[in-house]
NUSE-801482 format. One record per residue (C-alpha): residue number from 1; x, y, z. Coordinates in Angstrom, 2 decimals. Layout:
N
(NUM (X Y Z))
...
//
This chain:
197
(1 (51.10 57.48 88.93))
(2 (50.49 53.87 90.02))
(3 (53.40 52.74 87.86))
(4 (55.71 55.25 89.55))
(5 (54.61 54.13 93.02))
(6 (55.17 50.49 92.07))
(7 (58.65 51.32 90.74))
(8 (59.49 53.11 94.02))
(9 (58.30 50.11 96.05))
(10 (60.63 47.79 94.14))
(11 (63.48 50.36 94.43))
(12 (63.60 50.95 90.67))
(13 (64.12 54.69 90.98))
(14 (65.34 55.19 87.41))
(15 (62.03 53.78 86.11))
(16 (60.10 55.95 88.58))
(17 (62.09 59.00 87.41))
(18 (61.16 58.25 83.80))
(19 (57.48 57.80 84.67))
(20 (57.37 61.04 86.67))
(21 (59.02 62.98 83.83))
(22 (56.48 61.57 81.36))
(23 (53.66 62.60 83.73))
(24 (55.02 66.15 83.88))
(25 (55.43 66.29 80.08))
(26 (51.86 65.06 79.55))
(27 (50.44 68.38 80.77))
(28 (47.69 66.64 82.72))
(29 (46.78 67.67 86.28))
(30 (49.09 66.00 88.79))
(31 (48.10 64.56 92.17))
(32 (49.25 66.66 95.12))
(33 (51.49 63.85 96.43))
(34 (53.41 63.66 93.14))
(35 (56.05 66.36 93.96))
(36 (56.90 64.58 97.23))
(37 (57.22 61.16 95.61))
(38 (59.28 62.63 92.78))
(39 (61.51 64.40 95.34))
(40 (62.13 61.06 97.09))
(41 (62.92 59.44 93.73))
(42 (65.34 62.23 92.77))
(43 (67.05 61.92 96.16))
(44 (67.66 58.22 95.56))
(45 (69.24 58.85 92.14))
(46 (71.41 61.59 93.70))
(47 (69.78 64.56 91.93))
(48 (69.69 66.48 95.18))
(49 (69.05 69.97 93.81))
(50 (66.08 68.75 91.76))
(51 (64.86 66.81 94.79))
(52 (64.95 69.96 96.94))
(53 (63.03 71.90 94.27))
(54 (60.22 69.33 94.11))
(55 (60.14 68.99 97.89))
(56 (59.75 72.76 98.24))
(57 (56.97 72.69 95.63))
(58 (55.19 69.93 97.61))
(59 (55.43 71.92 100.85))
(60 (54.29 75.07 99.05))
(61 (51.22 73.28 97.67))
(62 (50.21 71.28 100.75))
(63 (51.75 73.09 103.73))
(64 (51.24 71.26 107.04))
(65 (48.20 69.36 105.77))
(66 (49.89 67.16 103.17))
(67 (49.65 63.41 103.66))
(68 (53.45 63.13 103.37))
(69 (54.33 66.11 105.59))
(70 (56.40 64.07 108.07))
(71 (58.21 62.31 105.24))
(72 (58.87 65.70 103.65))
(73 (60.40 67.01 106.89))
(74 (62.59 63.91 107.08))
(75 (63.67 64.35 103.45))
(76 (64.57 67.99 104.17))
(77 (66.93 66.79 106.91))
(78 (68.47 64.15 104.64))
(79 (68.99 66.75 101.88))
(80 (70.98 69.17 104.07))
(81 (74.28 67.30 103.89))
(82 (74.28 66.57 100.12))
(83 (73.21 70.15 99.31))
(84 (76.02 71.50 101.51))
(85 (78.48 69.20 99.72))
(86 (77.30 70.56 96.36))
(87 (77.73 74.18 97.49))
(88 (81.28 73.50 98.71))
(89 (82.38 71.36 95.76))
(90 (84.64 72.90 93.11))
(91 (84.10 69.95 90.75))
(92 (80.40 70.54 90.06))
(93 (77.90 73.28 89.28))
(94 (75.39 74.54 91.83))
(95 (72.94 71.81 90.81))
(96 (75.40 68.99 91.54))
(97 (76.38 68.06 87.98))
(98 (80.11 67.46 87.40))
(99 (82.01 69.93 85.28))
(100 (83.78 68.60 82.21))
(101 (86.64 70.25 80.36))
(102 (85.51 72.62 77.62))
(103 (85.90 70.92 74.25))
(104 (86.67 74.18 72.42))
(105 (89.51 75.61 74.53))
(106 (90.45 72.28 76.20))
(107 (90.29 73.95 79.62))
(108 (92.70 76.77 78.71))
(109 (89.92 79.41 79.02))
(110 (91.19 81.23 75.96))
(111 (91.47 80.38 72.30))
(112 (93.87 81.57 69.66))
(113 (92.32 82.37 66.31))
(114 (92.97 84.42 63.19))
(115 (92.81 88.11 64.00))
(116 (89.34 89.36 63.22))
(117 (90.33 93.03 63.12))
(118 (92.89 92.79 60.30))
(119 (91.50 89.54 58.81))
(120 (94.87 87.85 59.60))
(121 (96.84 90.25 57.39))
(122 (98.85 91.84 60.22))
(123 (98.30 95.35 58.88))
(124 (95.40 97.79 58.67))
(125 (94.83 100.92 56.62))
(126 (95.88 104.18 58.26))
(127 (92.86 106.05 59.58))
(128 (94.58 109.45 59.33))
(129 (95.34 109.36 55.57))
(130 (92.75 106.70 54.58))
(131 (95.53 104.42 53.39))
(132 (97.03 106.85 50.83))
(133 (100.13 107.78 52.82))
(134 (99.51 111.44 52.04))
(135 (97.58 114.17 53.84))
(136 (96.19 117.19 52.07))
(137 (96.01 120.60 53.68))
(138 (94.75 123.85 52.26))
(139 (97.01 126.81 52.93))
(140 (95.87 130.40 53.49))
(141 (95.91 131.02 49.73))
(142 (93.46 128.13 49.24))
(143 (96.11 126.05 47.53))
(144 (96.07 122.33 48.32))
(145 (99.38 121.08 49.67))
(146 (100.37 117.42 50.03))
(147 (102.30 116.11 53.02))
(148 (103.53 112.68 54.01))
(149 (101.26 111.21 56.72))
(150 (103.13 111.36 60.01))
(151 (101.01 108.59 61.57))
(152 (102.00 105.89 59.07))
(153 (105.22 107.51 57.75))
(154 (103.74 107.63 54.25))
(155 (103.12 103.88 54.01))
(156 (99.32 104.06 54.22))
(157 (99.31 101.03 56.50))
(158 (99.85 100.42 60.20))
(159 (100.62 97.31 62.20))
(160 (97.35 95.85 63.45))
(161 (96.68 97.19 66.98))
(162 (94.89 93.99 68.02))
(163 (97.32 91.24 66.96))
(164 (100.37 93.53 66.68))
(165 (101.28 91.87 63.39))
(166 (101.18 88.29 64.67))
(167 (98.04 87.52 62.59))
(168 (96.53 85.78 65.66))
(169 (94.42 87.07 68.51))
(170 (93.74 85.47 71.86))
(171 (90.27 85.86 73.31))
(172 (88.10 84.29 75.98))
(173 (86.50 81.07 74.84))
(174 (82.90 81.77 73.79))
(175 (81.78 78.17 74.44))
(176 (82.57 78.20 78.17))
(177 (82.62 82.00 78.65))
(178 (86.26 81.80 79.67))
(179 (85.77 79.36 82.54))
(180 (87.46 76.36 80.86))
(181 (84.65 74.03 81.92))
(182 (81.09 73.07 81.04))
(183 (78.35 71.36 83.00))
(184 (77.73 67.74 82.13))
(185 (74.83 65.36 82.71))
(186 (76.90 63.35 85.21))
(187 (75.97 63.65 88.88))
(188 (79.07 64.70 90.85))
(189 (80.47 62.45 93.56))
(190 (82.70 65.32 94.85))
(191 (85.86 63.19 94.44))
(192 (88.73 64.35 92.24))
(193 (89.25 61.94 89.35))
(194 (92.70 60.38 89.34))
(195 (94.48 60.25 86.01))
(196 (96.63 57.15 85.67))
(197 (99.31 57.23 83.01))
//
């Protein structure tokens, strides 16, 4: 904890972030001021959603009696604007991390792949005649009669109802659930990236 405080004093917030994360991972009891100091650190490295979560935890644990209560109130005020920016931004997720284009569908939201229903053959067996092209019926004299299947016109096969014979099917991308984007580890600055050609 002393190392984290020293890092904060020298404005080395990345080092403080690393120390705090190691403290959390250690499983040891944490001092009651730790969530506040971590919230301040996260604010400085622009992880505003995480900062708000730790600040709320600090206030939940200490209430009005915490030694950093006034600082916590001040941090709450400073967090309002960045958290509002995150909520209004279309470029980042609700935690403030920039979206990146899905690597599977390349942002198209859908992918074309071999038809799974017909195994990319374009045809499927007729369900009425079980692929034989013929239907059997027993007449009133219990004699079996054979008729050409009217569903498949005696071919025993039908055009695939999923791909309609194209051998390909289009479906929502499973990687991004059809959104065309994925969250990244990059903190969003809420500015559209310009693409120079």
